[in-house]
Chimera marker file (.cmm) of the C-alpha trace (Angstrom):
<marker_set name="trace">
<marker id="1" x="-148.247" y="-13.428" z="147.070" r="1" g="1" b="0" radius="0.5"/>
<marker id="2" x="-149.420" y="-12.720" z="150.607" r="1" g="1" b="0" radius="0.5"/>
<marker id="3" x="-150.858" y="-9.424" z="151.825" r="1" g="1" b="0" radius="0.5"/>
<marker id="4" x="-147.635" y="-8.587" z="153.701" r="1" g="1" b="0" radius="0.5"/>
<marker id="5" x="-145.461" y="-9.053" z="150.607" r="1" g="1" b="0" radius="0.5"/>
<marker id="6" x="-147.860" y="-6.991" z="148.483" r="1" g="1" b="0" radius="0.5"/>
<marker id="7" x="-147.859" y="-4.157" z="151.024" r="1" g="1" b="0" radius="0.5"/>
<marker id="8" x="-144.056" y="-4.058" z="151.017" r="1" g="1" b="0" radius="0.5"/>
<marker id="9" x="-143.906" y="-3.709" z="147.222" r="1" g="1" b="0" radius="0.5"/>
<marker id="10" x="-143.357" y="-0.218" z="145.964" r="1" g="1" b="0" radius="0.5"/>
<marker id="11" x="-145.276" y="0.232" z="142.718" r="1" g="1" b="0" radius="0.5"/>
<marker id="12" x="-145.815" y="4.005" z="143.008" r="1" g="1" b="0" radius="0.5"/>
<marker id="13" x="-144.644" y="6.884" z="145.140" r="1" g="1" b="0" radius="0.5"/>
<marker id="14" x="-147.320" y="8.742" z="147.105" r="1" g="1" b="0" radius="0.5"/>
<marker id="15" x="-146.412" y="12.153" z="148.497" r="1" g="1" b="0" radius="0.5"/>
<marker id="16" x="-148.832" y="13.696" z="150.969" r="1" g="1" b="0" radius="0.5"/>
<marker id="17" x="-147.907" y="17.377" z="150.830" r="1" g="1" b="0" radius="0.5"/>
<marker id="18" x="-150.161" y="18.280" z="153.778" r="1" g="1" b="0" radius="0.5"/>
<marker id="19" x="-148.532" y="15.697" z="156.059" r="1" g="1" b="0" radius="0.5"/>
<marker id="20" x="-145.104" y="16.011" z="154.432" r="1" g="1" b="0" radius="0.5"/>
<marker id="21" x="-144.685" y="12.263" z="153.971" r="1" g="1" b="0" radius="0.5"/>
<marker id="22" x="-143.524" y="10.132" z="151.058" r="1" g="1" b="0" radius="0.5"/>
<marker id="23" x="-144.831" y="6.572" z="150.972" r="1" g="1" b="0" radius="0.5"/>
<marker id="24" x="-143.470" y="3.805" z="148.770" r="1" g="1" b="0" radius="0.5"/>
<marker id="25" x="-144.778" y="0.370" z="149.703" r="1" g="1" b="0" radius="0.5"/>
<marker id="26" x="-144.071" y="-0.054" z="153.399" r="1" g="1" b="0" radius="0.5"/>
<marker id="27" x="-141.584" y="2.855" z="153.439" r="1" g="1" b="0" radius="0.5"/>
<marker id="28" x="-143.008" y="5.997" z="155.020" r="1" g="1" b="0" radius="0.5"/>
<marker id="29" x="-140.480" y="8.825" z="154.925" r="1" g="1" b="0" radius="0.5"/>
<marker id="30" x="-140.609" y="12.415" z="156.120" r="1" g="1" b="0" radius="0.5"/>
<marker id="31" x="-140.140" y="14.903" z="153.299" r="1" g="1" b="0" radius="0.5"/>
<marker id="32" x="-140.020" y="18.639" z="152.709" r="1" g="1" b="0" radius="0.5"/>
<marker id="33" x="-142.081" y="20.577" z="150.210" r="1" g="1" b="0" radius="0.5"/>
<marker id="34" x="-142.275" y="24.122" z="148.871" r="1" g="1" b="0" radius="0.5"/>
<marker id="35" x="-141.881" y="26.885" z="151.458" r="1" g="1" b="0" radius="0.5"/>
<marker id="36" x="-145.136" y="28.470" z="150.218" r="1" g="1" b="0" radius="0.5"/>
<marker id="37" x="-147.013" y="25.159" z="150.541" r="1" g="1" b="0" radius="0.5"/>
<marker id="38" x="-148.654" y="23.375" z="147.640" r="1" g="1" b="0" radius="0.5"/>
<marker id="39" x="-151.013" y="24.087" z="144.755" r="1" g="1" b="0" radius="0.5"/>
<marker id="40" x="-152.945" y="22.224" z="142.076" r="1" g="1" b="0" radius="0.5"/>
<marker id="41" x="-150.318" y="21.463" z="139.423" r="1" g="1" b="0" radius="0.5"/>
<marker id="42" x="-152.352" y="23.171" z="136.687" r="1" g="1" b="0" radius="0.5"/>
<marker id="43" x="-152.466" y="26.424" z="138.686" r="1" g="1" b="0" radius="0.5"/>
<marker id="44" x="-148.821" y="26.648" z="139.734" r="1" g="1" b="0" radius="0.5"/>
<marker id="45" x="-146.533" y="29.309" z="138.324" r="1" g="1" b="0" radius="0.5"/>
<marker id="46" x="-142.815" y="29.668" z="137.811" r="1" g="1" b="0" radius="0.5"/>
<marker id="47" x="-141.193" y="30.909" z="141.018" r="1" g="1" b="0" radius="0.5"/>
<marker id="48" x="-144.251" y="30.522" z="143.285" r="1" g="1" b="0" radius="0.5"/>
<marker id="49" x="-142.318" y="28.258" z="145.742" r="1" g="1" b="0" radius="0.5"/>
<marker id="50" x="-145.298" y="25.872" z="145.858" r="1" g="1" b="0" radius="0.5"/>
<marker id="51" x="-145.165" y="22.129" z="145.299" r="1" g="1" b="0" radius="0.5"/>
<marker id="52" x="-147.461" y="21.212" z="142.377" r="1" g="1" b="0" radius="0.5"/>
<marker id="53" x="-150.024" y="18.529" z="143.201" r="1" g="1" b="0" radius="0.5"/>
<marker id="54" x="-150.851" y="15.991" z="140.510" r="1" g="1" b="0" radius="0.5"/>
<marker id="55" x="-149.955" y="12.646" z="139.010" r="1" g="1" b="0" radius="0.5"/>
<marker id="56" x="-146.519" y="12.324" z="137.444" r="1" g="1" b="0" radius="0.5"/>
<marker id="57" x="-143.978" y="9.716" z="136.337" r="1" g="1" b="0" radius="0.5"/>
<marker id="58" x="-140.320" y="9.246" z="137.201" r="1" g="1" b="0" radius="0.5"/>
<marker id="59" x="-138.324" y="10.142" z="134.094" r="1" g="1" b="0" radius="0.5"/>
<marker id="60" x="-134.673" y="9.554" z="135.151" r="1" g="1" b="0" radius="0.5"/>
<marker id="61" x="-132.174" y="10.389" z="137.856" r="1" g="1" b="0" radius="0.5"/>
<marker id="62" x="-129.012" y="12.465" z="138.091" r="1" g="1" b="0" radius="0.5"/>
<marker id="63" x="-126.200" y="12.112" z="140.629" r="1" g="1" b="0" radius="0.5"/>
<marker id="64" x="-122.911" y="13.795" z="141.587" r="1" g="1" b="0" radius="0.5"/>
<marker id="65" x="-120.193" y="11.275" z="140.613" r="1" g="1" b="0" radius="0.5"/>
<marker id="66" x="-117.498" y="13.091" z="142.590" r="1" g="1" b="0" radius="0.5"/>
<marker id="67" x="-119.502" y="12.508" z="145.797" r="1" g="1" b="0" radius="0.5"/>
<marker id="68" x="-121.449" y="9.283" z="145.214" r="1" g="1" b="0" radius="0.5"/>
<marker id="69" x="-121.265" y="6.062" z="143.234" r="1" g="1" b="0" radius="0.5"/>
<marker id="70" x="-123.972" y="5.506" z="140.643" r="1" g="1" b="0" radius="0.5"/>
<marker id="71" x="-127.138" y="4.605" z="142.604" r="1" g="1" b="0" radius="0.5"/>
<marker id="72" x="-128.216" y="0.979" z="142.475" r="1" g="1" b="0" radius="0.5"/>
<marker id="73" x="-131.684" y="1.257" z="141.082" r="1" g="1" b="0" radius="0.5"/>
<marker id="74" x="-133.846" y="0.193" z="138.161" r="1" g="1" b="0" radius="0.5"/>
<marker id="75" x="-134.259" y="3.911" z="137.425" r="1" g="1" b="0" radius="0.5"/>
<marker id="76" x="-131.822" y="5.163" z="134.780" r="1" g="1" b="0" radius="0.5"/>
<marker id="77" x="-129.235" y="7.486" z="136.337" r="1" g="1" b="0" radius="0.5"/>
<marker id="78" x="-126.816" y="9.785" z="134.551" r="1" g="1" b="0" radius="0.5"/>
<marker id="79" x="-123.786" y="11.401" z="136.133" r="1" g="1" b="0" radius="0.5"/>
<marker id="80" x="-124.057" y="15.177" z="136.493" r="1" g="1" b="0" radius="0.5"/>
<marker id="81" x="-121.422" y="17.349" z="134.868" r="1" g="1" b="0" radius="0.5"/>
<marker id="82" x="-120.190" y="20.644" z="136.227" r="1" g="1" b="0" radius="0.5"/>
<marker id="83" x="-121.815" y="22.467" z="133.302" r="1" g="1" b="0" radius="0.5"/>
<marker id="84" x="-125.302" y="20.955" z="133.696" r="1" g="1" b="0" radius="0.5"/>
<marker id="85" x="-128.215" y="23.290" z="134.275" r="1" g="1" b="0" radius="0.5"/>
<marker id="86" x="-132.009" y="23.380" z="134.037" r="1" g="1" b="0" radius="0.5"/>
<marker id="87" x="-133.695" y="26.126" z="132.029" r="1" g="1" b="0" radius="0.5"/>
<marker id="88" x="-136.311" y="28.098" z="134.002" r="1" g="1" b="0" radius="0.5"/>
<marker id="89" x="-136.792" y="30.904" z="131.464" r="1" g="1" b="0" radius="0.5"/>
<marker id="90" x="-140.476" y="30.929" z="130.511" r="1" g="1" b="0" radius="0.5"/>
<marker id="91" x="-140.710" y="31.371" z="126.750" r="1" g="1" b="0" radius="0.5"/>
<marker id="92" x="-137.303" y="29.812" z="126.032" r="1" g="1" b="0" radius="0.5"/>
<marker id="93" x="-137.445" y="26.775" z="123.701" r="1" g="1" b="0" radius="0.5"/>
<marker id="94" x="-135.415" y="24.855" z="126.329" r="1" g="1" b="0" radius="0.5"/>
<marker id="95" x="-137.839" y="25.751" z="129.167" r="1" g="1" b="0" radius="0.5"/>
<marker id="96" x="-138.001" y="23.019" z="131.812" r="1" g="1" b="0" radius="0.5"/>
<marker id="97" x="-135.230" y="21.007" z="130.179" r="1" g="1" b="0" radius="0.5"/>
<marker id="98" x="-131.705" y="19.904" z="131.026" r="1" g="1" b="0" radius="0.5"/>
<marker id="99" x="-129.237" y="22.300" z="129.383" r="1" g="1" b="0" radius="0.5"/>
<marker id="100" x="-125.488" y="22.906" z="129.144" r="1" g="1" b="0" radius="0.5"/>
<marker id="101" x="-124.003" y="25.984" z="130.785" r="1" g="1" b="0" radius="0.5"/>
<marker id="102" x="-123.132" y="28.692" z="130.186" r="1" g="1" b="0" radius="0.5"/>
<marker id="103" x="-126.530" y="29.749" z="128.933" r="1" g="1" b="0" radius="0.5"/>
<marker id="104" x="-127.833" y="33.252" z="128.257" r="1" g="1" b="0" radius="0.5"/>
<marker id="105" x="-131.278" y="32.161" z="129.526" r="1" g="1" b="0" radius="0.5"/>
<marker id="106" x="-132.355" y="32.069" z="133.145" r="1" g="1" b="0" radius="0.5"/>
<marker id="107" x="-131.427" y="28.696" z="134.601" r="1" g="1" b="0" radius="0.5"/>
<marker id="108" x="-130.627" y="26.727" z="137.693" r="1" g="1" b="0" radius="0.5"/>
<marker id="109" x="-127.132" y="25.256" z="138.030" r="1" g="1" b="0" radius="0.5"/>
<marker id="110" x="-127.358" y="21.575" z="138.947" r="1" g="1" b="0" radius="0.5"/>
<marker id="111" x="-123.766" y="21.237" z="140.194" r="1" g="1" b="0" radius="0.5"/>
<marker id="112" x="-124.237" y="22.667" z="143.683" r="1" g="1" b="0" radius="0.5"/>
<marker id="113" x="-122.010" y="22.781" z="146.717" r="1" g="1" b="0" radius="0.5"/>
<marker id="114" x="-124.814" y="22.420" z="149.298" r="1" g="1" b="0" radius="0.5"/>
<marker id="115" x="-125.487" y="18.743" z="148.476" r="1" g="1" b="0" radius="0.5"/>
<marker id="116" x="-129.162" y="19.278" z="147.588" r="1" g="1" b="0" radius="0.5"/>
<marker id="117" x="-128.616" y="18.023" z="144.049" r="1" g="1" b="0" radius="0.5"/>
<marker id="118" x="-126.247" y="15.164" z="144.857" r="1" g="1" b="0" radius="0.5"/>
<marker id="119" x="-129.218" y="12.999" z="143.789" r="1" g="1" b="0" radius="0.5"/>
<marker id="120" x="-132.040" y="14.362" z="141.641" r="1" g="1" b="0" radius="0.5"/>
<marker id="121" x="-135.110" y="12.379" z="140.628" r="1" g="1" b="0" radius="0.5"/>
<marker id="122" x="-136.663" y="14.055" z="137.589" r="1" g="1" b="0" radius="0.5"/>
<marker id="123" x="-140.459" y="13.782" z="137.438" r="1" g="1" b="0" radius="0.5"/>
<marker id="124" x="-142.793" y="14.514" z="134.540" r="1" g="1" b="0" radius="0.5"/>
<marker id="125" x="-144.137" y="17.808" z="135.890" r="1" g="1" b="0" radius="0.5"/>
<marker id="126" x="-144.839" y="20.177" z="132.966" r="1" g="1" b="0" radius="0.5"/>
<marker id="127" x="-142.641" y="18.386" z="130.469" r="1" g="1" b="0" radius="0.5"/>
<marker id="128" x="-144.734" y="16.899" z="127.686" r="1" g="1" b="0" radius="0.5"/>
<marker id="129" x="-144.774" y="19.519" z="126.281" r="1" g="1" b="0" radius="0.5"/>
<marker id="130" x="-143.673" y="22.199" z="128.742" r="1" g="1" b="0" radius="0.5"/>
<marker id="131" x="-146.153" y="25.054" z="129.159" r="1" g="1" b="0" radius="0.5"/>
<marker id="132" x="-144.333" y="28.367" z="129.503" r="1" g="1" b="0" radius="0.5"/>
<marker id="133" x="-144.583" y="29.729" z="133.044" r="1" g="1" b="0" radius="0.5"/>
<marker id="134" x="-146.307" y="26.657" z="134.563" r="1" g="1" b="0" radius="0.5"/>
<marker id="135" x="-143.210" y="25.752" z="136.577" r="1" g="1" b="0" radius="0.5"/>
<marker id="136" x="-139.879" y="24.103" z="136.000" r="1" g="1" b="0" radius="0.5"/>
<marker id="137" x="-137.217" y="22.076" z="137.787" r="1" g="1" b="0" radius="0.5"/>
<marker id="138" x="-139.681" y="20.305" z="140.091" r="1" g="1" b="0" radius="0.5"/>
<marker id="139" x="-137.604" y="17.399" z="141.368" r="1" g="1" b="0" radius="0.5"/>
<marker id="140" x="-137.343" y="14.966" z="144.233" r="1" g="1" b="0" radius="0.5"/>
<marker id="141" x="-133.893" y="15.656" z="145.657" r="1" g="1" b="0" radius="0.5"/>
<marker id="142" x="-131.751" y="15.552" z="148.783" r="1" g="1" b="0" radius="0.5"/>
<marker id="143" x="-132.825" y="17.888" z="151.586" r="1" g="1" b="0" radius="0.5"/>
<marker id="144" x="-130.499" y="20.594" z="152.783" r="1" g="1" b="0" radius="0.5"/>
<marker id="145" x="-129.130" y="20.034" z="156.296" r="1" g="1" b="0" radius="0.5"/>
<marker id="146" x="-130.617" y="23.240" z="157.764" r="1" g="1" b="0" radius="0.5"/>
<marker id="147" x="-134.205" y="21.858" z="157.641" r="1" g="1" b="0" radius="0.5"/>
<marker id="148" x="-135.453" y="24.496" z="155.187" r="1" g="1" b="0" radius="0.5"/>
<marker id="149" x="-138.339" y="23.811" z="152.866" r="1" g="1" b="0" radius="0.5"/>
<marker id="150" x="-137.799" y="23.882" z="149.096" r="1" g="1" b="0" radius="0.5"/>
<marker id="151" x="-138.750" y="26.241" z="146.271" r="1" g="1" b="0" radius="0.5"/>
<marker id="152" x="-141.365" y="23.727" z="145.054" r="1" g="1" b="0" radius="0.5"/>
<marker id="153" x="-139.524" y="20.424" z="144.944" r="1" g="1" b="0" radius="0.5"/>
<marker id="154" x="-139.885" y="17.475" z="147.298" r="1" g="1" b="0" radius="0.5"/>
<marker id="155" x="-136.770" y="16.841" z="149.391" r="1" g="1" b="0" radius="0.5"/>
<marker id="156" x="-135.681" y="13.856" z="151.459" r="1" g="1" b="0" radius="0.5"/>
<marker id="157" x="-133.021" y="13.615" z="154.147" r="1" g="1" b="0" radius="0.5"/>
<marker id="158" x="-129.952" y="11.873" z="152.675" r="1" g="1" b="0" radius="0.5"/>
<marker id="159" x="-130.542" y="8.680" z="154.646" r="1" g="1" b="0" radius="0.5"/>
<marker id="160" x="-134.162" y="8.542" z="153.432" r="1" g="1" b="0" radius="0.5"/>
<marker id="161" x="-133.122" y="9.069" z="149.822" r="1" g="1" b="0" radius="0.5"/>
<marker id="162" x="-130.756" y="6.098" z="150.212" r="1" g="1" b="0" radius="0.5"/>
<marker id="163" x="-133.648" y="3.993" z="151.542" r="1" g="1" b="0" radius="0.5"/>
<marker id="164" x="-135.866" y="4.975" z="148.576" r="1" g="1" b="0" radius="0.5"/>
<marker id="165" x="-133.409" y="4.463" z="145.702" r="1" g="1" b="0" radius="0.5"/>
<marker id="166" x="-133.533" y="0.634" z="145.473" r="1" g="1" b="0" radius="0.5"/>
<marker id="167" x="-137.322" y="0.779" z="144.966" r="1" g="1" b="0" radius="0.5"/>
<marker id="168" x="-137.324" y="3.108" z="141.949" r="1" g="1" b="0" radius="0.5"/>
<marker id="169" x="-138.179" y="2.077" z="138.394" r="1" g="1" b="0" radius="0.5"/>
<marker id="170" x="-138.443" y="3.878" z="135.066" r="1" g="1" b="0" radius="0.5"/>
<marker id="171" x="-141.909" y="5.351" z="134.556" r="1" g="1" b="0" radius="0.5"/>
<marker id="172" x="-142.942" y="4.713" z="138.150" r="1" g="1" b="0" radius="0.5"/>
<marker id="173" x="-145.972" y="6.751" z="139.201" r="1" g="1" b="0" radius="0.5"/>
<marker id="174" x="-145.553" y="9.732" z="141.510" r="1" g="1" b="0" radius="0.5"/>
<marker id="175" x="-148.766" y="11.046" z="143.056" r="1" g="1" b="0" radius="0.5"/>
<marker id="176" x="-148.559" y="14.381" z="144.875" r="1" g="1" b="0" radius="0.5"/>
<marker id="177" x="-151.701" y="15.109" z="146.879" r="1" g="1" b="0" radius="0.5"/>
<marker id="178" x="-152.917" y="16.962" z="149.988" r="1" g="1" b="0" radius="0.5"/>
<link id1="1" id2="2" r="1" g="1" b="0" radius="0.2"/>
<link id1="2" id2="3" r="1" g="1" b="0" radius="0.2"/>
<link id1="3" id2="4" r="1" g="1" b="0" radius="0.2"/>
<link id1="4" id2="5" r="1" g="1" b="0" radius="0.2"/>
<link id1="5" id2="6" r="1" g="1" b="0" radius="0.2"/>
<link id1="6" id2="7" r="1" g="1" b="0" radius="0.2"/>
<link id1="7" id2="8" r="1" g="1" b="0" radius="0.2"/>
<link id1="8" id2="9" r="1" g="1" b="0" radius="0.2"/>
<link id1="9" id2="10" r="1" g="1" b="0" radius="0.2"/>
<link id1="10" id2="11" r="1" g="1" b="0" radius="0.2"/>
<link id1="11" id2="12" r="1" g="1" b="0" radius="0.2"/>
<link id1="12" id2="13" r="1" g="1" b="0" radius="0.2"/>
<link id1="13" id2="14" r="1" g="1" b="0" radius="0.2"/>
<link id1="14" id2="15" r="1" g="1" b="0" radius="0.2"/>
<link id1="15" id2="16" r="1" g="1" b="0" radius="0.2"/>
<link id1="16" id2="17" r="1" g="1" b="0" radius="0.2"/>
<link id1="17" id2="18" r="1" g="1" b="0" radius="0.2"/>
<link id1="18" id2="19" r="1" g="1" b="0" radius="0.2"/>
<link id1="19" id2="20" r="1" g="1" b="0" radius="0.2"/>
<link id1="20" id2="21" r="1" g="1" b="0" radius="0.2"/>
<link id1="21" id2="22" r="1" g="1" b="0" radius="0.2"/>
<link id1="22" id2="23" r="1" g="1" b="0" radius="0.2"/>
<link id1="23" id2="24" r="1" g="1" b="0" radius="0.2"/>
<link id1="24" id2="25" r="1" g="1" b="0" radius="0.2"/>
<link id1="25" id2="26" r="1" g="1" b="0" radius="0.2"/>
<link id1="26" id2="27" r="1" g="1" b="0" radius="0.2"/>
<link id1="27" id2="28" r="1" g="1" b="0" radius="0.2"/>
<link id1="28" id2="29" r="1" g="1" b="0" radius="0.2"/>
<link id1="29" id2="30" r="1" g="1" b="0" radius="0.2"/>
<link id1="30" id2="31" r="1" g="1" b="0" radius="0.2"/>
<link id1="31" id2="32" r="1" g="1" b="0" radius="0.2"/>
<link id1="32" id2="33" r="1" g="1" b="0" radius="0.2"/>
<link id1="33" id2="34" r="1" g="1" b="0" radius="0.2"/>
<link id1="34" id2="35" r="1" g="1" b="0" radius="0.2"/>
<link id1="35" id2="36" r="1" g="1" b="0" radius="0.2"/>
<link id1="36" id2="37" r="1" g="1" b="0" radius="0.2"/>
<link id1="37" id2="38" r="1" g="1" b="0" radius="0.2"/>
<link id1="38" id2="39" r="1" g="1" b="0" radius="0.2"/>
<link id1="39" id2="40" r="1" g="1" b="0" radius="0.2"/>
<link id1="40" id2="41" r="1" g="1" b="0" radius="0.2"/>
<link id1="41" id2="42" r="1" g="1" b="0" radius="0.2"/>
<link id1="42" id2="43" r="1" g="1" b="0" radius="0.2"/>
<link id1="43" id2="44" r="1" g="1" b="0" radius="0.2"/>
<link id1="44" id2="45" r="1" g="1" b="0" radius="0.2"/>
<link id1="45" id2="46" r="1" g="1" b="0" radius="0.2"/>
<link id1="46" id2="47" r="1" g="1" b="0" radius="0.2"/>
<link id1="47" id2="48" r="1" g="1" b="0" radius="0.2"/>
<link id1="48" id2="49" r="1" g="1" b="0" radius="0.2"/>
<link id1="49" id2="50" r="1" g="1" b="0" radius="0.2"/>
<link id1="50" id2="51" r="1" g="1" b="0" radius="0.2"/>
<link id1="51" id2="52" r="1" g="1" b="0" radius="0.2"/>
<link id1="52" id2="53" r="1" g="1" b="0" radius="0.2"/>
<link id1="53" id2="54" r="1" g="1" b="0" radius="0.2"/>
<link id1="54" id2="55" r="1" g="1" b="0" radius="0.2"/>
<link id1="55" id2="56" r="1" g="1" b="0" radius="0.2"/>
<link id1="56" id2="57" r="1" g="1" b="0" radius="0.2"/>
<link id1="57" id2="58" r="1" g="1" b="0" radius="0.2"/>
<link id1="58" id2="59" r="1" g="1" b="0" radius="0.2"/>
<link id1="59" id2="60" r="1" g="1" b="0" radius="0.2"/>
<link id1="60" id2="61" r="1" g="1" b="0" radius="0.2"/>
<link id1="61" id2="62" r="1" g="1" b="0" radius="0.2"/>
<link id1="62" id2="63" r="1" g="1" b="0" radius="0.2"/>
<link id1="63" id2="64" r="1" g="1" b="0" radius="0.2"/>
<link id1="64" id2="65" r="1" g="1" b="0" radius="0.2"/>
<link id1="65" id2="66" r="1" g="1" b="0" radius="0.2"/>
<link id1="66" id2="67" r="1" g="1" b="0" radius="0.2"/>
<link id1="67" id2="68" r="1" g="1" b="0" radius="0.2"/>
<link id1="68" id2="69" r="1" g="1" b="0" radius="0.2"/>
<link id1="69" id2="70" r="1" g="1" b="0" radius="0.2"/>
<link id1="70" id2="71" r="1" g="1" b="0" radius="0.2"/>
<link id1="71" id2="72" r="1" g="1" b="0" radius="0.2"/>
<link id1="72" id2="73" r="1" g="1" b="0" radius="0.2"/>
<link id1="73" id2="74" r="1" g="1" b="0" radius="0.2"/>
<link id1="74" id2="75" r="1" g="1" b="0" radius="0.2"/>
<link id1="75" id2="76" r="1" g="1" b="0" radius="0.2"/>
<link id1="76" id2="77" r="1" g="1" b="0" radius="0.2"/>
<link id1="77" id2="78" r="1" g="1" b="0" radius="0.2"/>
<link id1="78" id2="79" r="1" g="1" b="0" radius="0.2"/>
<link id1="79" id2="80" r="1" g="1" b="0" radius="0.2"/>
<link id1="80" id2="81" r="1" g="1" b="0" radius="0.2"/>
<link id1="81" id2="82" r="1" g="1" b="0" radius="0.2"/>
<link id1="82" id2="83" r="1" g="1" b="0" radius="0.2"/>
<link id1="83" id2="84" r="1" g="1" b="0" radius="0.2"/>
<link id1="84" id2="85" r="1" g="1" b="0" radius="0.2"/>
<link id1="85" id2="86" r="1" g="1" b="0" radius="0.2"/>
<link id1="86" id2="87" r="1" g="1" b="0" radius="0.2"/>
<link id1="87" id2="88" r="1" g="1" b="0" radius="0.2"/>
<link id1="88" id2="89" r="1" g="1" b="0" radius="0.2"/>
<link id1="89" id2="90" r="1" g="1" b="0" radius="0.2"/>
<link id1="90" id2="91" r="1" g="1" b="0" radius="0.2"/>
<link id1="91" id2="92" r="1" g="1" b="0" radius="0.2"/>
<link id1="92" id2="93" r="1" g="1" b="0" radius="0.2"/>
<link id1="93" id2="94" r="1" g="1" b="0" radius="0.2"/>
<link id1="94" id2="95" r="1" g="1" b="0" radius="0.2"/>
<link id1="95" id2="96" r="1" g="1" b="0" radius="0.2"/>
<link id1="96" id2="97" r="1" g="1" b="0" radius="0.2"/>
<link id1="97" id2="98" r="1" g="1" b="0" radius="0.2"/>
<link id1="98" id2="99" r="1" g="1" b="0" radius="0.2"/>
<link id1="99" id2="100" r="1" g="1" b="0" radius="0.2"/>
<link id1="100" id2="101" r="1" g="1" b="0" radius="0.2"/>
<link id1="101" id2="102" r="1" g="1" b="0" radius="0.2"/>
<link id1="102" id2="103" r="1" g="1" b="0" radius="0.2"/>
<link id1="103" id2="104" r="1" g="1" b="0" radius="0.2"/>
<link id1="104" id2="105" r="1" g="1" b="0" radius="0.2"/>
<link id1="105" id2="106" r="1" g="1" b="0" radius="0.2"/>
<link id1="106" id2="107" r="1" g="1" b="0" radius="0.2"/>
<link id1="107" id2="108" r="1" g="1" b="0" radius="0.2"/>
<link id1="108" id2="109" r="1" g="1" b="0" radius="0.2"/>
<link id1="109" id2="110" r="1" g="1" b="0" radius="0.2"/>
<link id1="110" id2="111" r="1" g="1" b="0" radius="0.2"/>
<link id1="111" id2="112" r="1" g="1" b="0" radius="0.2"/>
<link id1="112" id2="113" r="1" g="1" b="0" radius="0.2"/>
<link id1="113" id2="114" r="1" g="1" b="0" radius="0.2"/>
<link id1="114" id2="115" r="1" g="1" b="0" radius="0.2"/>
<link id1="115" id2="116" r="1" g="1" b="0" radius="0.2"/>
<link id1="116" id2="117" r="1" g="1" b="0" radius="0.2"/>
<link id1="117" id2="118" r="1" g="1" b="0" radius="0.2"/>
<link id1="118" id2="119" r="1" g="1" b="0" radius="0.2"/>
<link id1="119" id2="120" r="1" g="1" b="0" radius="0.2"/>
<link id1="120" id2="121" r="1" g="1" b="0" radius="0.2"/>
<link id1="121" id2="122" r="1" g="1" b="0" radius="0.2"/>
<link id1="122" id2="123" r="1" g="1" b="0" radius="0.2"/>
<link id1="123" id2="124" r="1" g="1" b="0" radius="0.2"/>
<link id1="124" id2="125" r="1" g="1" b="0" radius="0.2"/>
<link id1="125" id2="126" r="1" g="1" b="0" radius="0.2"/>
<link id1="126" id2="127" r="1" g="1" b="0" radius="0.2"/>
<link id1="127" id2="128" r="1" g="1" b="0" radius="0.2"/>
<link id1="128" id2="129" r="1" g="1" b="0" radius="0.2"/>
<link id1="129" id2="130" r="1" g="1" b="0" radius="0.2"/>
<link id1="130" id2="131" r="1" g="1" b="0" radius="0.2"/>
<link id1="131" id2="132" r="1" g="1" b="0" radius="0.2"/>
<link id1="132" id2="133" r="1" g="1" b="0" radius="0.2"/>
<link id1="133" id2="134" r="1" g="1" b="0" radius="0.2"/>
<link id1="134" id2="135" r="1" g="1" b="0" radius="0.2"/>
<link id1="135" id2="136" r="1" g="1" b="0" radius="0.2"/>
<link id1="136" id2="137" r="1" g="1" b="0" radius="0.2"/>
<link id1="137" id2="138" r="1" g="1" b="0" radius="0.2"/>
<link id1="138" id2="139" r="1" g="1" b="0" radius="0.2"/>
<link id1="139" id2="140" r="1" g="1" b="0" radius="0.2"/>
<link id1="140" id2="141" r="1" g="1" b="0" radius="0.2"/>
<link id1="141" id2="142" r="1" g="1" b="0" radius="0.2"/>
<link id1="142" id2="143" r="1" g="1" b="0" radius="0.2"/>
<link id1="143" id2="144" r="1" g="1" b="0" radius="0.2"/>
<link id1="144" id2="145" r="1" g="1" b="0" radius="0.2"/>
<link id1="145" id2="146" r="1" g="1" b="0" radius="0.2"/>
<link id1="146" id2="147" r="1" g="1" b="0" radius="0.2"/>
<link id1="147" id2="148" r="1" g="1" b="0" radius="0.2"/>
<link id1="148" id2="149" r="1" g="1" b="0" radius="0.2"/>
<link id1="149" id2="150" r="1" g="1" b="0" radius="0.2"/>
<link id1="150" id2="151" r="1" g="1" b="0" radius="0.2"/>
<link id1="151" id2="152" r="1" g="1" b="0" radius="0.2"/>
<link id1="152" id2="153" r="1" g="1" b="0" radius="0.2"/>
<link id1="153" id2="154" r="1" g="1" b="0" radius="0.2"/>
<link id1="154" id2="155" r="1" g="1" b="0" radius="0.2"/>
<link id1="155" id2="156" r="1" g="1" b="0" radius="0.2"/>
<link id1="156" id2="157" r="1" g="1" b="0" radius="0.2"/>
<link id1="157" id2="158" r="1" g="1" b="0" radius="0.2"/>
<link id1="158" id2="159" r="1" g="1" b="0" radius="0.2"/>
<link id1="159" id2="160" r="1" g="1" b="0" radius="0.2"/>
<link id1="160" id2="161" r="1" g="1" b="0" radius="0.2"/>
<link id1="161" id2="162" r="1" g="1" b="0" radius="0.2"/>
<link id1="162" id2="163" r="1" g="1" b="0" radius="0.2"/>
<link id1="163" id2="164" r="1" g="1" b="0" radius="0.2"/>
<link id1="164" id2="165" r="1" g="1" b="0" radius="0.2"/>
<link id1="165" id2="166" r="1" g="1" b="0" radius="0.2"/>
<link id1="166" id2="167" r="1" g="1" b="0" radius="0.2"/>
<link id1="167" id2="168" r="1" g="1" b="0" radius="0.2"/>
<link id1="168" id2="169" r="1" g="1" b="0" radius="0.2"/>
<link id1="169" id2="170" r="1" g="1" b="0" radius="0.2"/>
<link id1="170" id2="171" r="1" g="1" b="0" radius="0.2"/>
<link id1="171" id2="172" r="1" g="1" b="0" radius="0.2"/>
<link id1="172" id2="173" r="1" g="1" b="0" radius="0.2"/>
<link id1="173" id2="174" r="1" g="1" b="0" radius="0.2"/>
<link id1="174" id2="175" r="1" g="1" b="0" radius="0.2"/>
<link id1="175" id2="176" r="1" g="1" b="0" radius="0.2"/>
<link id1="176" id2="177" r="1" g="1" b="0" radius="0.2"/>
<link id1="177" id2="178" r="1" g="1" b="0" radius="0.2"/>
</marker_set>
């Protein structure tokens, strides 16, 4: 394999939070991060609106089947359901996990009208096992059209998400750094 072919391969995702770029092989894409900036992943807290730096893995993807076909990718994708949510209640046994709604615990609804969760890439931030209060629902997802930063996730413009999807694989590394 030549140098050019190697460079084009996407073996891991590198997200430079300071420069707000996501790099995967030869793809360099603008991204958005937490509106309060970024923080070492071990020091982040639930609700701090900071993107947690660290080394993670892609776990799986979710998509809105009423808006999009199943993404063509080597990453496993599951269709979202209207009653899907993500528990963000520190101390709850389901903390930082996919849950079914309704739920008495604090949670984030994943079926949203703004398009931000039309595609969600779930990463391994604080999930094995989840530490109460360390942060939950840190995803790579579709950016909102009004150019706002996120509450801690990484977001890509829809056209950039489409460019990234064919390169994804189960367990792929995700490195968030500054």
